[in-house]
C-alpha positions as CSV (number, residue, x, y, z in Angstrom):
1,M,6.9,-4.4,5.6
2,Q,9.9,-2.2,6.3
3,F,12.6,-1.6,3.7
4,H,15.9,0.1,4.2
5,I,18.9,0.6,1.9
6,D,22.0,-0.1,4.1
7,K,24.6,0.7,1.4
8,T,25.1,1.1,-2.3
9,D,28.1,0.4,-4.4
10,A,27.5,2.0,-7.8
11,K,24.1,0.4,-8.7
12,A,24.6,-2.7,-6.4
13,R,22.4,-2.5,-3.2
14,A,22.6,-4.0,0.2
15,C,19.2,-3.6,1.8
16,T,17.1,-4.9,4.7
17,I,13.5,-6.1,4.4
18,K,11.5,-6.7,7.5
19,T,8.3,-8.7,7.2
20,A,6.1,-9.8,10.1
21,R,8.1,-13.0,10.4
22,S,11.7,-12.4,9.4
23,T,14.5,-9.9,8.7
24,I,15.8,-10.4,5.2
25,Q,19.2,-9.0,4.2
26,T,19.7,-8.5,0.5
27,P,20.8,-9.4,-2.0
28,V,18.9,-12.5,-1.3
29,F,18.3,-15.8,-3.0
30,M,14.9,-17.5,-2.3
31,P,14.9,-21.3,-2.4
32,V,11.9,-22.5,-4.4
33,G,9.4,-24.6,-2.4
34,T,6.8,-25.0,-5.1
35,V,4.3,-27.1,-3.2
36,G,5.3,-25.9,0.2
37,S,8.5,-27.9,0.3
38,V,11.9,-27.3,-1.1
39,K,12.5,-30.7,-2.8
40,S,14.2,-33.3,-0.6
41,L,14.5,-30.8,2.3
42,D,12.3,-29.9,5.4
43,A,11.8,-26.9,7.6
44,N,14.7,-27.9,9.9
45,D,17.1,-28.0,6.9
46,M,15.9,-24.6,5.8
47,L,15.9,-22.9,9.2
48,N,18.8,-24.5,11.1
49,I,21.2,-25.7,8.4
50,L,20.7,-23.2,5.6
51,D,19.4,-20.2,7.7
52,A,17.0,-19.3,4.9
53,Q,14.9,-16.2,5.8
54,I,12.5,-16.5,2.9
55,I,11.3,-19.2,0.5
56,L,9.0,-19.2,-2.4
57,G,5.7,-21.2,-2.7
58,N,3.6,-21.4,-5.8
59,T,0.0,-20.3,-5.8
60,Y,-1.1,-22.5,-8.8
61,H,0.3,-25.7,-7.4
62,L,-0.8,-25.1,-3.8
63,Y,-4.3,-24.2,-5.0
64,L,-4.6,-27.5,-6.8
65,R,-3.0,-29.6,-4.2
66,P,-3.7,-29.8,-1.2
67,G,-5.9,-26.7,-1.7
68,D,-5.6,-23.2,-0.2
69,K,-8.6,-23.7,2.0
70,I,-7.0,-26.8,3.6
71,I,-3.8,-24.8,4.2
72,K,-5.9,-22.0,5.7
73,E,-7.3,-24.5,8.2
74,F,-3.8,-25.2,9.4
75,G,-3.1,-21.5,9.9
76,G,-1.4,-20.8,6.6
77,L,1.8,-22.0,5.0
78,H,4.0,-21.3,8.0
79,N,2.2,-23.6,10.4
80,F,1.4,-26.2,7.7
81,T,5.0,-26.5,6.6
82,K,6.6,-25.5,10.0
83,F,8.8,-23.0,8.2
84,N,8.2,-20.0,10.4
85,K,10.2,-17.4,8.5
86,S,8.8,-15.5,5.4
87,F,7.0,-17.0,2.4
88,L,6.7,-15.3,-1.0
89,T,4.0,-16.8,-3.2
90,D,4.1,-16.7,-7.0
91,S,0.9,-15.6,-8.7
92,G,0.5,-18.6,-11.1
93,G,1.3,-16.4,-14.1
94,F,4.4,-18.5,-14.9
95,Q,2.4,-21.7,-14.8
96,A,-0.1,-20.3,-17.3
97,F,3.0,-19.6,-19.5
98,S,4.7,-22.9,-19.0
99,L,1.5,-24.9,-19.3
100,S,0.3,-22.8,-22.3
101,D,-1.0,-25.9,-24.0
102,I,-3.6,-26.3,-21.3
103,S,-4.3,-22.6,-20.5
104,K,-5.7,-19.6,-22.2
105,A,-5.6,-15.9,-21.1
106,D,-8.2,-13.3,-21.8
107,E,-8.7,-9.7,-20.7
108,N,-10.0,-10.8,-17.3
109,G,-7.8,-13.6,-16.3
110,V,-6.4,-17.1,-17.2
111,M,-8.4,-20.2,-17.9
112,F,-6.4,-23.4,-17.4
113,K,-6.8,-27.2,-17.0
114,S,-5.3,-28.9,-14.0
115,H,-2.2,-30.9,-14.9
116,I,-3.3,-33.3,-12.2
117,D,-6.8,-34.3,-13.2
118,G,-7.8,-32.1,-16.2
119,S,-10.4,-30.1,-14.3
120,T,-10.9,-26.5,-15.5
121,H,-10.1,-23.4,-13.4
122,Y,-10.1,-19.7,-13.9
123,F,-7.7,-17.3,-12.2
124,T,-8.5,-13.6,-12.0
125,P,-6.6,-10.9,-10.1
126,K,-9.0,-11.2,-7.2
127,K,-9.1,-15.0,-7.2
128,V,-5.3,-15.1,-7.0
129,L,-5.2,-12.8,-4.1
130,D,-7.9,-14.7,-2.3
131,I,-5.8,-17.9,-2.6
132,E,-2.8,-16.0,-1.3
133,Y,-4.8,-14.6,1.6
134,N,-5.6,-18.2,2.5
135,L,-2.0,-19.2,2.2
136,N,-1.1,-16.3,4.4
137,S,2.1,-15.6,2.6
138,D,4.2,-12.5,3.6
139,I,4.8,-11.3,0.0
140,M,2.1,-11.9,-2.6
141,M,2.8,-11.6,-6.3
142,I,-0.1,-10.4,-8.4
143,L,-1.4,-12.0,-11.6
144,D,0.4,-11.0,-14.7
145,D,0.4,-11.9,-18.4
146,L,3.8,-13.6,-19.2
147,I,4.7,-14.4,-22.8
148,K,7.5,-16.3,-24.5
149,L,10.3,-14.5,-26.2
150,P,10.8,-13.5,-28.9
151,A,7.3,-12.2,-29.4
152,E,5.5,-9.9,-31.9
153,K,5.0,-6.4,-30.7
154,K,1.3,-6.8,-30.8
155,R,1.5,-9.6,-28.3
156,V,3.9,-7.6,-26.1
157,E,1.4,-4.7,-26.1
158,L,-1.4,-7.0,-25.1
159,S,0.7,-8.4,-22.3
160,I,1.3,-5.0,-20.9
161,K,-2.3,-3.9,-21.3
162,R,-3.5,-7.0,-19.4
163,T,-0.7,-6.8,-16.8
164,V,-1.5,-3.1,-16.0
165,K,-5.2,-3.7,-15.9
166,W,-4.8,-6.7,-13.5
167,A,-2.4,-4.7,-11.4
168,N,-4.9,-1.9,-10.9
169,E,-7.6,-4.4,-10.0
170,S,-5.2,-6.2,-7.6
171,I,-4.1,-3.1,-5.7
172,E,-7.6,-1.8,-5.4
173,Y,-8.9,-5.1,-4.1
174,H,-6.0,-5.5,-1.7
175,K,-6.6,-2.0,-0.2
176,Q,-10.2,-2.8,0.2
177,V,-9.4,-6.0,2.1
178,Q,-7.0,-4.2,4.3
179,N,-9.5,-1.5,5.0
180,E,-11.8,-4.2,6.3
181,G,-9.1,-5.3,8.8
182,Y,-7.7,-8.4,7.0
183,A,-4.3,-9.3,5.5
184,L,-2.7,-6.4,7.3
185,H,0.7,-8.1,7.5
186,Q,0.6,-9.3,3.9
187,N,2.5,-7.4,1.2
188,I,1.8,-7.1,-2.5
189,F,4.3,-6.9,-5.4
190,A,3.6,-5.9,-9.0
191,I,5.4,-7.5,-12.0
192,L,6.8,-5.5,-14.8
193,Q,6.5,-7.0,-18.3
194,G,7.5,-5.8,-21.8
195,G,9.9,-8.4,-23.2
196,T,13.3,-7.1,-24.2
197,D,11.9,-4.0,-25.9
198,E,13.0,-0.8,-24.1
199,F,10.0,1.1,-25.3
200,Y,7.6,-1.4,-23.8
201,R,9.6,-1.9,-20.6
202,K,9.5,1.8,-19.9
203,M,5.8,2.0,-20.7
204,C,5.0,-0.8,-18.3
205,A,7.3,0.4,-15.6
206,N,6.0,4.0,-15.7
207,E,2.4,2.8,-15.4
208,L,2.9,0.2,-12.7
209,C,5.4,2.1,-10.5
210,E,2.9,4.9,-10.0
211,L,0.8,2.4,-8.1
212,D,1.2,1.9,-4.3
213,F,2.7,-1.6,-4.3
214,D,5.1,-2.7,-1.6
215,G,7.7,-3.9,-4.1
216,F,8.2,-4.5,-7.8
217,A,9.5,-7.4,-9.8
218,I,10.9,-7.8,-13.3
219,G,9.1,-10.7,-15.0
220,G,9.2,-12.1,-18.5
221,L,13.0,-12.7,-18.6
222,S,15.0,-15.9,-18.7
223,V,12.3,-17.4,-20.9
224,G,14.5,-18.1,-24.0
225,E,16.2,-14.8,-24.7
226,P,20.1,-14.6,-24.8
227,N,21.7,-13.8,-21.4
228,Q,23.0,-10.5,-22.6
229,D,19.5,-9.4,-23.7
230,M,18.3,-10.2,-20.1
231,Y,21.2,-8.2,-18.6
232,D,20.6,-5.2,-20.9
233,T,16.8,-5.3,-20.2
234,V,17.4,-5.3,-16.4
235,E,20.0,-2.5,-16.7
236,F,17.5,-0.4,-18.7
237,T,14.5,-1.1,-16.4
238,T,15.8,-0.7,-12.9
239,P,16.2,3.1,-13.1
240,F,12.4,3.3,-13.6
241,M,11.7,1.3,-10.4
242,P,11.4,3.1,-7.1
243,E,14.7,3.3,-5.1
244,N,12.9,2.9,-1.8
245,K,11.2,-0.4,-2.5
246,P,12.5,-4.0,-3.1
247,R,13.4,-5.0,-6.7
248,Y,12.9,-8.7,-7.5
249,L,14.1,-10.5,-10.7
250,M,11.9,-13.5,-11.1
251,G,13.2,-17.0,-12.1
252,V,16.9,-16.1,-12.4
253,G,19.3,-17.9,-12.5
254,T,22.9,-19.1,-12.6
255,P,25.5,-17.8,-10.1
256,E,26.8,-15.6,-12.9
257,D,23.3,-14.2,-13.5
258,L,23.0,-13.3,-9.8
259,V,26.3,-11.4,-9.8
260,E,25.5,-9.6,-13.0
261,N,22.0,-8.5,-12.0
262,V,23.0,-7.4,-8.5
263,E,25.4,-5.2,-10.3
264,R,22.4,-3.8,-12.1
265,G,20.4,-3.0,-9.0
266,I,18.4,-6.2,-8.2
267,D,17.7,-7.2,-4.6
268,M,15.8,-10.5,-4.8
269,F,16.1,-13.7,-6.8
270,D,14.6,-17.1,-7.1
271,C,15.2,-20.1,-9.3
272,V,14.8,-23.9,-9.3
273,M,18.3,-24.3,-10.7
274,P,20.3,-25.2,-7.5
275,T,17.9,-28.0,-6.5
276,R,17.1,-29.2,-10.0
277,N,20.8,-29.3,-11.0
278,A,21.6,-31.0,-7.7
279,R,19.2,-33.8,-8.5
280,N,20.7,-34.2,-11.9
281,G,24.2,-34.5,-10.6
282,T,25.5,-30.9,-11.2
283,L,27.0,-29.2,-8.1
284,F,28.0,-25.6,-7.9
285,A,31.4,-24.5,-6.5
286,S,33.6,-21.5,-6.1
287,F,35.6,-22.6,-9.2
288,G,32.5,-23.3,-11.3
289,K,30.6,-26.6,-11.2
290,I,31.2,-30.3,-11.4
291,S,29.2,-33.3,-12.6
292,I,29.4,-35.6,-9.6
293,K,28.4,-38.7,-11.6
294,A,31.7,-38.6,-13.5
295,A,34.0,-41.6,-13.1
296,R,36.9,-39.5,-11.9
297,F,35.1,-38.9,-8.6
298,I,34.6,-42.6,-7.7
299,S,37.6,-42.6,-5.3
300,D,38.0,-38.8,-4.8
301,N,38.2,-38.1,-1.0
302,L,37.9,-34.3,-1.3
303,P,34.7,-32.4,-0.5
304,I,32.7,-30.9,-3.4
305,D,34.4,-27.6,-2.8
306,E,37.3,-27.1,-0.3
307,E,36.2,-23.5,0.2
308,C,32.7,-24.5,1.2
309,D,31.5,-24.8,4.8
310,C,28.1,-26.4,4.1
311,Y,27.0,-29.5,6.0
312,T,27.7,-31.8,3.0
313,C,31.2,-30.5,2.4
314,K,32.1,-30.7,6.0
315,N,31.1,-34.3,6.3
316,Y,31.1,-36.1,3.0
317,S,33.5,-36.8,0.1
318,R,33.0,-36.6,-3.6
319,A,33.4,-40.3,-3.7
320,Y,30.5,-40.9,-1.3
321,L,28.2,-38.5,-3.3
322,N,29.3,-40.2,-6.5
323,H,28.3,-43.5,-5.0
324,L,25.0,-42.3,-3.8
325,F,24.1,-40.8,-7.1
326,R,25.1,-43.9,-9.1
327,S,23.1,-46.0,-6.6
328,R,20.1,-43.8,-6.9
329,E,20.1,-43.4,-3.2
330,L,17.6,-40.8,-1.9
331,T,20.1,-39.5,0.6
332,Y,22.0,-38.1,-2.4
333,F,19.2,-35.6,-3.2
334,R,19.2,-34.1,0.3
335,L,23.0,-33.8,0.5
336,A,23.4,-32.4,-3.0
337,S,20.5,-29.9,-2.5
338,L,21.9,-28.7,0.8
339,H,25.2,-28.0,-0.8
340,N,23.8,-26.2,-3.9
341,L,21.4,-24.0,-1.8
342,Y,24.1,-23.2,0.7
343,Y,26.3,-22.1,-2.2
344,Y,23.6,-19.8,-3.5
345,I,22.7,-18.4,-0.1
346,N,26.4,-17.9,0.9
347,L,27.1,-16.3,-2.5
348,M,24.5,-13.7,-1.7
349,K,26.1,-13.1,1.8
350,Q,29.5,-12.6,0.2
351,I,28.1,-10.2,-2.3
352,R,26.3,-8.2,0.5
353,A,29.6,-8.0,2.5
354,S,31.4,-6.7,-0.6
355,I,28.8,-4.0,-1.1
356,L,28.9,-2.9,2.5
357,D,32.7,-2.6,2.1
358,E,32.3,-0.9,-1.2
359,K,34.3,-3.6,-2.9
360,F,31.8,-5.2,-5.1
361,S,33.8,-4.7,-8.3
362,E,36.8,-6.5,-6.7
363,F,34.4,-9.3,-5.6
364,K,33.1,-9.7,-9.1
365,K,36.7,-9.9,-10.6
366,E,37.6,-12.6,-8.1
367,F,34.4,-14.4,-8.7
368,Y,35.2,-14.7,-12.4
369,S,38.9,-15.3,-11.9
370,K,38.2,-18.4,-9.9
371,R,36.1,-19.7,-12.8
372,G,39.0,-19.0,-15.2
373,K,37.1,-16.2,-17.0
C-alpha cells in the first residue's frame, strides 16, 4: 500500500491511498457491505453509479455465511461480489461487542455463538487473519477488545491489555505469512482502544503505534458516549498516531460527525447510517435531512435535494419516493440508498476539494449554515 499526504489545512488532511486494486482519495467514506453486499445495491451501482473506491465487508458475518473457504474458492471477495475495487474487512470485534449476550472474550480471543444456528466458534488474532486471507481483502482489521461506554477503569485497562497483546500476535503472524510469500498485497491496520479516558488512549496509542502496521484506526467510539466526548477523544488521540499512515475512525457517523472528525485529522470513515436510514425513510440533503414518508411529500414534484446530482435526484421526485415507501415497494430501497450514499461520498469529495484549496474552515461554516446552525 502506498500513502501520500496531498495537502493539509490545519489538522484536516487530503491524502491518497493506493492499494493493489484502487486509488482512494481521502477523506473517504466507505459504504458498508456487511455480507459482501451493500444492502439493495450491486457492484454496478457501487462502481458505475456511485464510483466507490472501497467498501467494507464483515469478517464475522462472511465467516458464518457463506463461509470464508467458499469465498476463497471464488478467488476472494472481489471475484465473488464482482466489486473489483478495494475491500476493507472488519475483524469481528464489533460483533463480539454488539452480540455480547452470545459472546465472551478471554485473554486469547473471543468465544461466540452464531446468531444463525447457535453453533459455537472461537476467534483468535491468527484465526481472524486466516479468515481475512481467504477473503483476500485489501485492508484487514485485526482483532480487538471493544467495550461499551461508560466503563469502569479496570475494564478499560483489560481492554487495552488484550488489544495490545492481540496486536503483537497479529503483526508477528502477518509478517511470518508474508515472509512465506503469501498475502503480499494485503495490508493490516491496528485498532486503538481506551474509551474516552485520555490516559488510556495515550497508553494504547503509544504501545500500538510503535508496531509496524500499515494504518491505524480509532475504535471504541460512537458506542453510547455523547458526541462531544467522541470529538474530544479523537482530537486528543490523533497527535499520537503516525502522520505518514492512514487514520480511520470506525463506525462513524452522521454528516456532522464526518465534518467534525476530518477537522481533527481523520482520513477514513464507515457507517451503516446512510443505508439504514434510507430504508427507514430518512434521506440526507445539503440542508439537513427529510423523512420521505411524511404526508407533505405525497404530491411534491421536487427531487430530494435540488443541489444533488445523484441518479435518484436527477430522475425521480419526492412524490414518487413517498409513494414507493408507502407501498413498501423494493425499488424504494435501491433509489433511497443510492441517494444517501451519493450524498456521503460527494460530501467527502467536497471536503477534499476544500482542503486542497485551503478553504476547509469556509466549507465547514457553509455546511452548518445550510442546516440553519
